[in-house]
C-alpha positions as CSV (number, residue, x, y, z in Angstrom):
1,M,-27.2,-5.7,-36.4
2,S,-24.7,-6.5,-39.1
3,E,-21.2,-7.9,-38.6
4,A,-19.7,-4.6,-39.9
5,S,-21.6,-2.6,-37.4
6,G,-20.4,-4.9,-34.6
7,R,-16.9,-4.1,-35.6
8,A,-17.6,-0.4,-35.5
9,D,-18.9,-0.7,-31.9
10,V,-15.7,-2.5,-30.9
11,S,-13.5,0.2,-32.4
12,Q,-15.5,2.9,-30.7
13,E,-15.0,1.0,-27.4
14,A,-11.2,1.0,-28.0
15,A,-11.2,4.7,-28.8
16,R,-12.5,5.7,-25.3
17,P,-9.9,7.3,-23.1
18,N,-8.5,5.3,-20.2
19,W,-10.6,6.1,-17.1
20,I,-7.5,6.0,-14.9
21,L,-5.9,8.9,-16.8
22,Q,-9.0,10.9,-16.4
23,H,-9.5,10.2,-12.6
24,P,-9.0,13.4,-10.5
25,A,-6.7,11.7,-8.0
26,F,-4.4,10.4,-10.8
27,Q,-4.4,13.9,-12.3
28,Q,-3.4,15.3,-8.9
29,M,-0.6,12.7,-8.5
30,K,0.7,13.5,-12.0
31,G,0.7,17.2,-11.0
32,L,3.1,16.5,-8.2
33,E,5.8,15.9,-10.9
34,V,7.3,12.7,-9.6
35,D,9.6,11.3,-12.2
36,D,8.9,7.6,-11.5
37,S,5.7,6.8,-13.4
38,A,5.7,3.3,-12.0
39,Q,5.6,4.7,-8.5
40,V,2.8,7.1,-9.4
41,H,0.8,4.2,-10.9
42,A,1.4,2.2,-7.7
43,A,0.3,5.2,-5.6
44,F,-3.0,5.4,-7.6
45,L,-3.7,1.7,-7.1
46,V,-3.2,2.0,-3.4
47,Y,-5.3,5.2,-3.4
48,M,-8.2,3.3,-5.0
49,D,-7.8,0.4,-2.6
50,L,-7.9,2.7,0.4
51,T,-10.8,4.8,-0.7
52,E,-13.0,2.3,-2.6
53,V,-12.3,-1.0,-0.8
54,R,-11.1,-0.1,2.7
55,Q,-13.3,3.0,2.9
56,W,-10.6,5.2,4.4
57,K,-11.5,8.9,5.1
58,E,-9.8,12.1,3.9
59,V,-7.2,10.4,1.7
60,S,-4.9,12.8,0.0
61,C,-1.6,12.6,-1.8
62,V,1.6,14.6,-1.1
63,K,5.0,14.6,-2.7
64,S,8.1,13.7,-0.8
65,P,10.8,15.8,-2.5
66,E,13.6,13.9,-0.8
67,L,12.4,10.5,-2.0
68,Q,10.7,11.7,-5.3
69,V,7.6,9.6,-4.4
70,V,3.9,10.2,-3.9
71,L,2.8,9.5,-0.3
72,L,-0.8,9.0,0.7
73,E,-2.2,10.4,3.9
74,G,-5.6,9.4,5.4
75,R,-7.7,8.0,8.2
76,E,-8.8,4.4,8.6
77,K,-12.1,5.6,10.0
78,E,-13.8,8.9,11.0
79,G,-12.0,10.4,14.0
80,A,-9.0,8.1,13.9
81,S,-5.5,9.5,13.6
82,F,-3.8,10.1,10.2
83,H,-1.5,7.5,8.7
84,T,1.1,7.9,6.0
85,V,1.1,5.3,3.3
86,L,4.3,4.7,1.2
87,P,3.3,2.9,-2.0
88,L,6.2,1.3,-3.9
89,P,6.4,-1.1,-6.8
90,V,8.1,-4.3,-5.6
91,E,11.0,-3.7,-8.0
92,R,12.0,-0.5,-6.2
93,S,14.5,-0.8,-3.4
94,L,14.1,1.0,-0.1
95,S,16.9,2.3,2.1
96,H,17.0,3.1,5.8
97,R,17.3,6.7,5.0
98,S,14.1,6.6,2.9
99,I,12.2,4.9,5.7
100,R,13.6,7.6,8.1
101,H,12.3,10.4,5.9
102,V,8.8,8.9,6.0
103,L,8.8,8.1,9.7
104,D,9.9,11.7,10.5
105,R,6.6,13.0,9.1
106,G,5.1,12.2,12.5
107,F,2.3,9.9,11.5
108,P,2.1,6.1,11.7
109,V,3.5,4.6,8.5
110,L,2.3,1.8,6.3
111,L,4.5,0.5,3.5
112,C,2.5,-0.9,0.6
113,A,4.3,-3.1,-1.8
114,V,2.5,-3.2,-5.2
115,A,3.2,-6.2,-7.4
116,S,3.0,-6.1,-11.2
117,D,-0.4,-8.0,-11.1
118,S,-1.8,-5.2,-8.8
119,T,-1.5,-7.3,-5.6
120,L,-1.1,-5.0,-2.6
121,V,0.7,-6.0,0.6
122,Y,0.7,-3.6,3.6
123,Q,3.4,-3.6,6.3
124,R,3.2,-1.4,9.3
125,M,6.4,0.4,10.0
126,T,7.6,1.6,13.4
127,D,10.3,3.9,14.7
128,G,12.4,1.4,16.7
129,L,11.6,-2.1,17.8
130,V,8.2,-3.2,19.0
131,T,7.6,-6.2,21.2
132,P,5.1,-8.5,19.5
133,D,1.8,-9.3,21.1
134,P,1.6,-12.8,22.6
135,P,-0.3,-15.4,20.6
136,V,-4.0,-15.6,21.2
137,G,-5.5,-19.0,21.9
138,P,-5.3,-22.1,24.0
139,F,-1.5,-22.6,23.5
140,Q,0.6,-24.6,25.9
141,D,4.4,-24.8,26.1
142,V,4.7,-28.6,26.0
143,G,8.0,-28.8,24.2
144,R,10.1,-28.1,27.3
145,R,8.0,-30.3,29.6
146,Q,8.3,-33.3,27.3
147,H,12.0,-32.8,27.0
148,R,12.3,-32.7,30.9
149,K,10.2,-35.9,31.1
150,R,12.5,-37.7,28.7
151,R,15.6,-36.6,30.6
152,Q,14.1,-37.9,33.9
153,Q,13.3,-41.3,32.3
154,H,16.9,-41.9,31.2
């Protein structure tokens, strides 16, 4: 194989179309006509994470006309309830009104922040305040007891 033919192989490799642009899910997202291309790209990255890594079932994309974003809907596993996922680039701000539009869809909501290096961070959103679960493990509240012991010694 000559050096010249090696260069030809590299140029042919570069001429191949980007696989993302050809992916059916990306084409469907583009067909929703959301003006924010960064949000569409973020939605596609989250779609790939949900379907290929986390193995979610029945993942589909829908447009939120009020927010001009692509939302994802799917099930974590077979038979589970549907969730709505709101993928957003980290640079994009989010208002209470935006969150309200997504929560009003009736499904549990996950907000997914997408960083420029494709890092994904999921946050479960709720309608109202939720009491956190107590910590799990052999924890003891020794802080107040020790304070009491010190006061009794003085």
